[in-house]
C-alpha positions as CSV (number, residue, x, y, z in Angstrom):
1,M,-118.6,196.4,55.1
2,R,-122.2,197.3,55.2
3,S,-122.5,197.5,51.4
4,P,-124.8,195.0,49.8
5,A,-123.0,192.1,48.3
6,D,-123.7,193.2,44.7
7,G,-120.3,192.1,43.3
8,Y,-119.3,195.7,42.4
9,T,-118.1,197.0,45.8
10,L,-114.5,196.0,46.6
11,L,-112.3,196.9,49.6
12,L,-108.6,197.1,49.3
13,V,-106.8,196.3,52.6
14,S,-103.4,196.1,54.0
15,A,-101.9,194.6,57.1
16,A,-102.8,197.8,59.0
17,N,-106.5,197.0,58.7
18,T,-106.2,193.7,60.5
19,I,-103.7,195.0,63.1
20,N,-105.8,198.0,63.9
21,A,-108.9,195.9,64.5
22,T,-107.0,193.8,67.1
23,P,-106.7,196.2,70.2
24,Y,-110.3,197.3,70.3
25,D,-112.9,195.2,72.1
26,R,-116.1,196.8,70.9
27,L,-116.0,197.6,67.1
28,N,-119.3,197.5,65.2
29,F,-117.8,194.9,62.8
30,N,-115.5,191.9,62.9
31,F,-112.9,192.5,60.3
32,I,-111.9,188.8,60.0
33,H,-115.5,187.6,59.7
34,D,-117.2,190.5,57.8
35,I,-115.0,190.5,54.7
36,A,-114.3,187.8,52.2
37,P,-110.7,187.9,50.7
38,I,-110.7,187.5,46.9
39,S,-107.0,187.8,46.0
40,G,-103.7,189.1,47.1
41,I,-102.5,191.8,44.6
42,G,-99.2,192.8,46.2
43,R,-96.6,192.1,48.9
44,V,-94.9,194.7,51.0
45,P,-91.6,193.5,52.6
46,N,-90.5,194.8,56.0
47,V,-86.8,195.6,56.3
48,M,-84.6,196.8,59.1
49,V,-82.5,199.9,58.2
50,V,-80.0,202.0,60.2
51,N,-78.3,205.3,59.4
52,T,-75.1,204.8,57.5
53,S,-73.1,206.2,60.4
54,F,-74.3,203.5,62.8
55,R,-71.6,201.1,63.5
56,A,-73.6,197.8,63.0
57,K,-73.7,196.8,59.5
58,T,-75.3,193.4,59.8
59,V,-78.2,192.0,61.9
60,A,-75.7,190.0,64.1
61,E,-73.7,193.2,64.8
62,F,-76.9,195.1,65.6
63,L,-78.0,192.5,68.0
64,A,-74.6,192.4,69.8
65,Y,-74.7,196.2,70.0
66,A,-78.4,196.3,71.2
67,K,-77.7,193.6,73.8
68,A,-74.7,195.4,75.2
69,N,-76.5,198.8,75.2
70,P,-80.1,198.0,76.3
71,R,-82.6,200.9,75.7
72,N,-79.9,203.0,74.0
73,I,-81.4,202.5,70.5
74,A,-84.5,204.2,69.3
75,M,-86.9,202.2,67.0
76,A,-88.9,204.6,64.8
77,S,-92.1,203.4,63.2
78,A,-94.9,204.8,61.1
79,G,-97.1,205.0,64.3
80,I,-98.5,203.0,67.1
81,W,-100.0,199.7,65.8
82,S,-98.6,200.3,62.4
83,P,-97.1,197.3,60.7
84,P,-93.5,198.5,61.2
85,H,-94.3,199.0,65.0
86,V,-95.8,195.5,65.2
87,C,-92.9,194.0,63.4
88,G,-90.5,195.8,65.8
89,E,-92.3,194.4,68.7
90,L,-92.1,190.9,67.3
91,F,-88.3,191.4,66.7
92,T,-88.0,192.5,70.3
93,M,-89.9,189.4,71.5
94,L,-87.8,187.0,69.3
95,T,-84.4,188.6,70.2
96,G,-84.8,189.8,73.7
97,I,-83.3,193.2,72.9
98,R,-84.7,196.4,74.5
99,W,-85.0,199.7,72.6
100,V,-87.2,202.8,72.8
101,H,-90.2,202.9,70.5
102,V,-90.5,206.2,68.8
103,P,-93.9,206.5,66.9
104,Y,-94.1,209.0,64.1
105,R,-97.1,210.2,62.1
106,G,-96.2,208.1,59.1
107,A,-93.2,206.5,57.5
108,A,-91.9,209.5,55.7
109,P,-91.1,211.6,58.8
110,A,-89.5,208.5,60.5
111,L,-87.3,207.9,57.5
112,T,-86.4,211.6,57.2
113,D,-85.2,211.6,60.9
114,L,-83.4,208.3,60.5
115,I,-81.5,209.7,57.5
116,G,-80.8,212.9,59.4
117,G,-79.3,211.0,62.2
């Protein structure tokens, strides 16, 4: 962000960049004001997945189970303040369910544990 505006220096960012700038009060840059977006080059969908042995197979079934069993479900994420974590918190706010957030050091270990049960 401190590079001269020479037209040759580009920064490729993701949702994680904007999310991670949010919880800190004293950064030496303002992510929203110090960069100028040029173009979107990709989209990453966020999806909710469960182990195949889990009894809920639809979002409606999942919500019914989660509401009947508060804090009995673990929600794995790629880490604190990662896009999956923030999406999970938004899902919590929108639905009113209660689960336990389990932050991992990346999406791969979280997915490995999910598949393993």
